[in-house]
N, C-alpha and C positions, 0 to 999 in steps of 0.2 A: 499559601506558595506551595507547590508537587511542581516534583521535575518529571522527565522524561524516565518512563519507566516506574514510577509512583503511584500507584490505583489507589485512593483512599477508598471506601467504602462506603455507599452512600451513609447520610445521618451518624457516620462516625465519631462527629465531633458532640454528642448530647452526651453530655454525660449522665449515671443517673442521682440519685439521691446520696448524700454523702452517709452513710450508716458507721461509721469510724466507731467504735465501741472498747479502744483500748483501754492498759492502765492508764496511760500519758491523758494529760488535760488538755481543750484542745490550745490553749497558747503556748503551752511544752510541745506540741506538735507543730503548730507552729512554727515557734524558733527552731524544730530541728528543720523542717524544709528548707526553711530559710537557709540555715546553715550548708544543707545538703545542696541548693542550687547554687549557691555559691562558691562551691568545692567543685561544683561538674561543670562549671566553664575554666576551670582550668585545662585546657586542650594538652595533648602526648605530643610531642615532638621527635621526628625520629633521633636528634643527640642525647634521649633521655634511654634507650636502648643502647647498651653500651655491652652488653654480656650476652648476648644470643646468641643460641649454639646453630642455628638456619641465619643463609641470609636472605634477609629481606627484600621480600621480590622490589623492583624499581616502583611500580604502581604507587606501593601500599610506600613507600621511600616520598613519592613526589606528594599521595593522601596525609599522610604525620609532616611532612610540612605545611600546610595549610591551617587558615586561623580557623575555629568553632568557628560554628553557622552562630547568626543569630535567635535569639530567642522566641518568637516572631515562627521562625521558620519551625525550629525547634520542637515547638509545641503538635504540630502537625502530625508528629512521625513520633509522637508518647506515646505510653500504653493507651488503649480502646475500654475503656470501661463496661462497653457492652459485648464486649469478648473477651469475656472472662469468666473465669468458674462461679458460681453466687458465692463461693465461701472469700472470693476477692472482693475488697473497693481500692478504689482511685480515689484519695477524696480532693474535693474540689479546690482544696488551696494551691496544688498542683498534679500536673496530670502524669509527673515523671512519676509520682514516686506510687505501687502500689501496698496495700496491706492484705496479709492474710491472716480470718476468724481462725480463730482456735477450735477447729473441729476438727474430734478426733478419728485416727481411720479415715485420712481421705486427706488424699493428693488434690493440689489444685493448681490452675495455668493461667495465662493472660495473652495476649496477642497485644501487637502494635496498630495501633493506626491505620500504617501502611504497609502495601506491601512494594515489596520489590523484585524486578523480574532480571534489570539491567542495569550494569554500572559496578563500581566500588566504593562501598562504602565499610564505616566504619562508626560503634557507638562504645560509649562508657556505662558498666556499673557500678555500683558499689552494694557491697552486701554482704552483713555484718557477719562475723565466724563463727559467733553465736549465737546467731540468728535462723540455719540455716539444717540442724539437723539432719537426719540421719542421709537423706538424697535433696540436692539444692542444685538443678538442672536451669540452663541462661544455651541458647541455641534458637534456632531457626523454624517454622512449623508450615503448610498448608492450612488453607483454609477447613479439611474437612478433621483434623489433628483435633484430637479426643483435650479438653480441658477439664474432667475432671473426674477422678478412679477410686477405686475403694483402693485402704490399703496405702501403704509409703512404697512407694518405689517412683520411678524416674519417669514421672508421665510423658514427657517432652525428648523422644528418641524410645519410647515406646513400641513405635510401630514405620509401616514407610510413610509414616505422612507426617516425620520429625525426626528432625538433628541438632543433638545435645552433647554441650560439655557438664556431667555429674561435678560440681565442683568439691562435693562431699566427701567424695570417692576416688575422685580424680581416674574417671574415665569418659570416653568418646563412645557415647550412648549414639543407638539407630537402631531399631526394631528388635531389641533388646528383652530383657525378659520382662517380665511384665511381674512376676511375683517381688520383688520386692530381693531377692536372694543377692547378694555381693558376691556370693562365692557360687553363684550357679558360672558357668562356661557361657551361657550368651547372657554373660550382664555387661558388657560391654567389653572395648579394646582402652590400654593404661595410657595413658595422654594426658600431660606431656611425658615422654620414655624418660626413665632415668637417669639422663646425661644432664637434666636440669636439675636433680639437687632438691625439685620443691616437693618441702617436706609438710607444708600448709598453703593454700590458694589464699594468698590475700585480700582483704577487704574489696578492693580497684580491679576492676579484671575490663580489657579492653575486647572485644569483638568482632572481628573484620571477614564480610560476609560482598564474596567476587563472583559477581555473578555470568563475566564472560568468562572464567576458568573456573567455573560451578564448584566455588569452594568456600569453607569456616575455618577460621583458624583465631588463635587467640591472642594475646602478650599481659603477660603478670611480669608484676616484683620489676618493671624494666626488661624482660625480656621475648621475642617474635620466637611463639612455641610451637611453633607451622602449621600445618594445615592439618588437623582433626577431620573434616568430611569431606570430602568428594562426590564429582558426578550428582551437579546442582541447578545446571542446564538447564534451562528451557520451563520455568519452574514459577511458578508465583508465593514465596514466599515472605512471612510476617515474623517477626521476631519476635520471641515467647520467652520467657520461663517457666517453670514447675516447680514449686513451694508445698513444705510439711508443717512447719515448724509454726506455732500459733504465735500472734501478733509480731511476725515477721515481716520487713520493711527490707524493701526492694527499690533502688534506684535505677533508670533506665537515660541514657542521655544519649539522643544523636547529637553526633561530633561534625560530621563530614562526607562527601560526595565526589567520585570523579565520575564521568557518567559518558559510560562508553571507553573505549581505547583511543580519545582523541591525544594529538602531540601536543609534548610540554612544549610553552613557550617557550619564547629566548629569557623575559625576565623572569616567569617561575626558574629557569635554572638559572639564573644568577642569584636570585632571592636561595636559592639552597645552598648555592657554595660562597655566601656571604654567612651566613647562618655555619653552613659546615666551619667557619675559618675563627665565627665570630658567637663559640655556642653561651655566651651568657646576654647576647642580643632577646628582651622580650619577643615576644615572636607576632606579635604585631603590629610592631614598629614598621618593620619592614612594608609592608599594604600600606604604609599610610604615605608613600614613595611616588606618585602620582605623573609626575615629567618622563619625558622619553628622553635618554640621552644620544638618540642616536639621530634625532629630529634635528635641523639648525637650528642654533643658540639652546637646544638643549639640555645640552652639556651644563651650563651656569649653573642652572634651574634645578638641574638634579645634583649637585653637588652642593649646593646651600638647603635642599632639603635634606641631603645627609647632613650637612651641619650641624642643622637645628636639631635633628629626633638624637644627638649624641653621640651616636653610637660607634664613631670612628674618633681616634684621638686628633687633634688637630697639628700633628706633623705629615698623616695622611692626608686631610685634608686641603692641607695646603699641598705635597706633593699632589693630588687631582690636579690643582687648579693648578699650579703654573709650571711642574713638571720638573 
């Protein structure tokens, strides 16, 4: 299942044979992947972002209030094993996790199966700090972007065809110095700014691509870090990462999207308000409430469903019922 503005390359669902030859056993790999998939199902919510230095855009607030997409849809947006450096594999046990072989003097990249031309999108990345090396980049690219380069550098972000965040050096990179010299004047722009006091980028990072505004931004450690790149309108972009560390594994999971500038519905507004008032409510609980309280006889059904979820105390339920 694809959405408007999401172009899936022909044949991109066909995986290459698994050539994973890391130090871990096959059983250990399956256990690690299963744990990663379970953790990646946890969704980010707006009320988790408690100390951002930037105002969170309204459309992003709305996106953060949505539940995570089902696995079947996420799979369509996973890594494309056929659009990757020859030094990168995607294990058949999971299309969400890439593995880079320990090849010296090489920087390797991979793209997502889907491209994006419209809408607001969010992904979750899990990349262990000890598996990053000197240059680890999360970003977006066009179909023309290079997926392999000699030496160690920020491959994604090294030319006009890609934009990224080098989380090893904490710089936003686009058309930067491909020599790998982090002291070069053309090595990228510091991101996020020093006001965040982000000493090290955590293992879990969220990337937001807004094709209506033409921007890429990131969330880390519960902080919305602001816009990293602009001028991306009218492009066809893929999610991409580039890596230099041998045997590194990077997990990417498509969380959700908003297609275009569709106005927010009254139901979504109510859910957002309730979540703000009740920050401990499980994220998917309100989505299970189907009744419309504004139709004839709908109020009682709506209150009964609220009561069954257990998210409101009985005195509040009684007040709603009897006034």
